[in-house]
C-alpha positions in Angstrom: 161.8 233.3 -17.3 160.9 234.2 -13.7 160.4 238.3 -13.0 162.7 239.9 -10.7 159.4 240.0 -8.2 158.7 236.4 -8.9 162.6 235.9 -7.8 162.7 238.3 -4.6 159.1 236.2 -3.2 160.8 233.2 -3.8 163.9 234.0 -2.2 161.8 235.6 0.7 159.5 232.8 0.6 162.8 230.3 1.8 163.7 232.7 4.0 160.5 233.2 6.0 160.1 229.3 5.7 163.5 229.1 7.5 162.7 231.8 10.3 159.1 230.1 10.6 160.6 226.4 11.4 163.3 228.2 13.5 160.0 228.8 15.5 158.5 225.5 15.2 156.2 226.1 12.9 155.8 223.5 9.8 156.2 225.8 6.8 156.2 225.8 2.9 155.9 228.3 0.3 154.4 228.4 -3.3 154.2 230.5 -5.8 150.7 230.3 -6.7 147.6 230.0 -4.9 146.7 227.0 -7.2 149.7 225.2 -5.9 149.2 226.3 -2.3 145.7 225.3 -2.9 146.9 221.9 -4.1 149.5 221.9 -0.6 146.5 222.6 1.5 144.4 219.7 0.4 147.6 217.0 0.9 147.9 218.0 4.2 144.4 217.3 5.4 143.7 213.5 5.1 140.5 212.5 4.0 137.2 211.7 6.6 139.1 214.9 8.7 136.8 217.3 10.1 137.5 220.6 8.6 136.5 224.4 9.7 137.4 227.7 8.9 137.6 231.3 9.6 136.4 234.4 7.7 139.5 234.9 5.8 139.2 236.1 2.2 142.2 234.5 1.1 141.0 230.4 1.5 138.0 231.5 -0.3 139.3 233.6 -3.5 141.4 230.3 -3.7 138.7 228.0 -4.0 139.9 225.9 -0.9 136.7 225.9 1.2 134.5 225.1 -2.4 137.3 222.2 -2.4 136.5 221.0 0.7 133.0 221.1 0.5 133.3 218.8 -2.7 135.3 216.3 -1.2 135.3 213.5 1.5 135.7 215.9 4.3 133.2 216.3 7.6 133.1 220.3 7.3 131.9 222.8 9.8 131.1 225.9 7.8 130.1 229.1 9.6 129.3 230.3 6.7 125.4 228.6 6.7 124.6 229.2 9.9 120.9 231.2 9.9 121.1 232.3 12.7 123.4 234.2 15.4 122.9 231.4 17.9 123.6 228.9 15.2 126.7 230.4 13.8 128.2 230.6 17.5 127.5 227.3 17.8 129.3 226.5 14.2 132.3 228.3 15.7 132.3 226.2 18.9 132.7 223.3 16.9 135.1 224.5 14.9 137.1 224.5 17.4 137.3 220.8 18.0 138.3 219.6 14.5 140.9 218.0 12.9 142.2 220.9 10.9 140.8 224.5 11.2 142.4 226.8 8.0 142.8 230.4 8.3 144.7 233.4 7.2 146.7 235.4 9.1 146.5 239.3 9.1 150.3 240.2 9.0 153.9 238.2 9.8 157.2 239.7 10.4 160.0 239.0 8.6 161.4 237.0 11.5 158.5 234.7 11.4 155.7 235.7 13.9 152.6 235.7 13.0 149.9 238.7 14.1 146.2 238.2 14.5 143.1 240.8 15.2 139.7 239.2 15.8 136.2 240.3 16.7 134.7 237.6 17.6 137.7 235.7 18.8 137.3 232.1 17.4 139.8 232.9 14.9 142.6 233.2 17.4 141.3 231.1 19.7 141.7 228.5 17.1 144.9 229.6 16.5 145.8 229.2 19.9 144.3 225.9 21.4 141.8 223.7 20.2 141.7 222.2 16.9 144.3 219.6 16.4 146.2 221.2 13.2 146.2 224.4 12.0 147.1 226.0 8.9 147.7 228.9 7.7 147.5 230.6 4.4 149.1 234.1 3.4 150.1 235.9 0.5 153.5 237.6 0.6 151.6 241.1 0.7 151.1 240.4 4.4 154.5 240.2 5.1 156.2 243.5 7.6 159.8 244.1 8.3 159.3 244.0 12.3 156.9 242.8 15.0 156.1 246.4 15.3 155.5 246.6 11.4 153.3 243.4 11.4 150.9 245.0 14.5 150.5 247.9 12.9 149.8 246.5 9.4 147.0 244.4 10.9 145.7 247.2 12.5 146.0 250.0 9.8 145.2 248.0 6.8 143.3 244.7 7.6 141.3 246.2 10.1 139.8 249.0 8.3 139.1 246.9 5.3 137.4 244.3 7.2 135.3 246.8 8.9 134.2 247.6 5.5 133.4 244.1 4.7 131.4 243.6 7.6 129.5 246.9 7.3 130.6 247.6 10.6 129.9 251.2 12.1 133.2 252.3 13.1 135.0 255.6 13.0 137.4 253.4 10.9 134.5 253.0 8.3 134.4 256.9 8.0 137.6 257.6 7.6 140.0 254.6 6.8 142.3 254.8 9.3 142.3 253.1 12.5 140.8 255.2 15.8 141.5 252.5 18.7 137.7 252.6 19.4 135.7 251.3 21.4 132.8 250.9 19.1 129.8 248.4 19.6 130.8 247.0 16.2 135.0 247.5 16.5 136.3 244.6 15.1 139.8 244.9 17.2 138.7 243.0 20.4 141.3 240.1 20.5 145.2 240.9 19.8 146.9 237.6 19.5 150.9 237.2 18.7 152.2 234.4 17.7 155.9 233.7 18.3 156.0 230.2 18.5 154.3 227.2 17.8 153.6 224.7 20.8 153.2 221.8 19.9 155.7 222.0 17.5 154.0 222.2 13.6 150.9 221.9 15.2 150.5 225.3 13.4 151.3 224.9 9.3 151.8 227.9 7.5 152.2 227.9 3.7 153.3 231.0 2.3 152.1 232.5 -1.3 154.3 234.5 -4.0 150.9 236.1 -5.1 148.5 239.0 -3.2 145.8 237.3 -1.0 143.6 238.5 0.9 144.1 241.7 2.9 
């Protein structure tokens, strides 16, 4: 029998799918990360070129390993051996058939909010790859657009600053200081309120906590 949390997540997932589809996103709800993994793989034909951003969500659920193990042309920036090689792989990723990422936050009316340091991830969301697959745990849902921006800045960004071991004020205090530090990872802000061309961005919502 489903728990109250699972029941709520299923209803919320259905609501968000409807909100996203009204904005021309292609959207799905999967109760578990395992089901989300299977859904993501079903959307990407074999032989496709695939790349991804720095998402912890897609790594934790085993999606990057599945692409490496499958019959895909993988462009993996994690394999770069120098900053120059990593930057080149970032550029190559913008010309793939499929780009895989998460999102820092999503509002209850279906708007995606992302903050990026290098900018390759938000660039891919805007333009470049033929298709983008966004995988988002329901822990990243905020009531409003303003709440989604606040979540991206106050929750996701400081945690990612710790992850990348940057020397930013938020690493010292745990809160955003709207800094101009050389290590700042809040260089680019992207609000994706409508998908154009229609269904280019495919959002898989997951009823489990994923990422930050």
